[in-house]
Residue, then its C-alpha position, 0 to 999 in steps of 0.5 A: m152466210f152466218g149472221y148475228g141472228d145465227l150466232l144468237h141462236e146458236v149461243q142460246l142452244l148451247c146455253r140450254n145444253g149446259v155450256e157457259t155462255g156470257v157477254v163480253g160487252e156491247s158494240q156501239k149500237g148496243r148489241r151483245i157481244p156473246y162468248i162461249f166457254v169450253g174446258k176447265k174453269n179453274g185452269n189457264r185460260m185462253i181467248v179466241q176471237g173472230a169477226i173483228h172485220a165485219r166481212e170475215h163473218l165466216t170466222a164466226l161460224l168457225l168459232v161457234d163450230m169449234a166450240k161445238y166440236l169441243v163440247k161434242n168430243s170432250p177431248k183433253m183440254l189442260g185449260g178453258i177456252y173463251f170464244v168470242p165468235m163475233v167481235n163486230p156485230d154491228g159490222v157484220e149486220l151492216c155487211q150482210r143486211g146494209a145500212g137500212i137497218f140503222d137509224k136515218q142519220t147512221k144510214s146516211n152517214l155510212l152510205a156517204i163513208n162507203g160510197g154506195a149501198d153495197f157494204s159486202l166489202w165492209k170491215a169497220n164498225a158502224d162508225g167507220v172505225d177498223l177495230n183491229v187497228n184501233f188497239d193501244a200498240n203502235w196505233g197509227e203507225g200501219e203502212q195502210n192506216v187512214f185517218c178518217r172514217a172509212p170502210q177499212n183501215y181507220v184507226g179512230k180518233s184514239p186508241l180504244c175509242a171504239a166500244e167493241s175494242r174497249a170491250l175486248v180489252r176489258f174482257t182480257q185484262m179480267l181473265r188474264p189469258l195465257v194465250t190468245l188466238s185471232y182468226h181473220l180471212k184471208g190469205e193462209e198465214i200465221y202472224w206472231q210477231f210484235h217486237q218480241t225479243g230473246h226467249r219470248r221471240c223464240r217461244d212465240r216463233r215456235y208456237a206459230a210453227a206448230i200452228a202452221a204444221t196443224t193447218g198447213y198455212k205459212v208462217s209470216d214474219a210481217f209486222s202489224a200495228g194497232g192490232y188485238k194480237d199486238w196489244c196482247v203481245q206488247t201489253l200482256k207479254i203473252p203468245a198471241f197469234t193472227v190466223e188468216v184462214g181461206s186461200d187468196r184464190f178467192s176474193h172478198p166476200f169469201p165463199y162459204s163453199q170453202y168453208e169445209d176446208v177451213y174447218r178441217r184445217n183449224v177446228d182443233v187448233p185452239r185446243r192443241l195450242l192451249n195444251t202446248v202452252c199449258r204444259d210449257d207454263a207448268e214445266l217452267r213453273r216446276a223449274g222455277l222459270a216461270y218468268l220466261m212465259q212473261 
């Protein structure tokens, strides 16, 4: 399994080799949330985030390997990509190592919430908040939302009450990316929709279809609520996508034996999407139609 310690080690190695790394913010329990930057510093920006759900830690490995692929191969990039491999480090640590890593009170609370000591299916942060329903975009309106601390689906006491979701929002507002990608497990689907209309709806559906053509995944028109993708679409008016990697033939915890297939399908998705969005943005600007990207 790929854990928080593995992430810090990989980030340190990349930094030593001249790759820009930094910190998005801190988790509820004070763990750093690292980022890795690859590409053109003065160009358009993209954010790719993973492991916002604890049990989906395989996506953190995927994002690190995506960054390493770009560093090693130096393919053409029309902008820069900020990879945030593990938005939920407390949750990943809990999922992999158990509640014993926390203080006595936190451990007691987590055991009560979980109903036992096996946290391998845990999705939330260390406070029982599901980070991907904690964003201010139809917050609390999801069909599966719950309103008390839980291993998954608890929306929190208010939008952005969780340290991790606040940190990601601040980072996103600072960078003003042209597009974002969120990696999750599982289902081999691409989610893109959040009440877009007109040109933005056609544009985002087309980008989702391009991701599908690369990965072999299907495009889903399902709605969601309170997610990072949803917030990006609603607040920033940018294309934003959730990619669910891994076949539903496998149950959680998702087996790492399937990682090579996940990697092969997705490794170049961020670069291809960024380049496509950058080209479209440049063409619209030349035509005096930049407002259509918003």
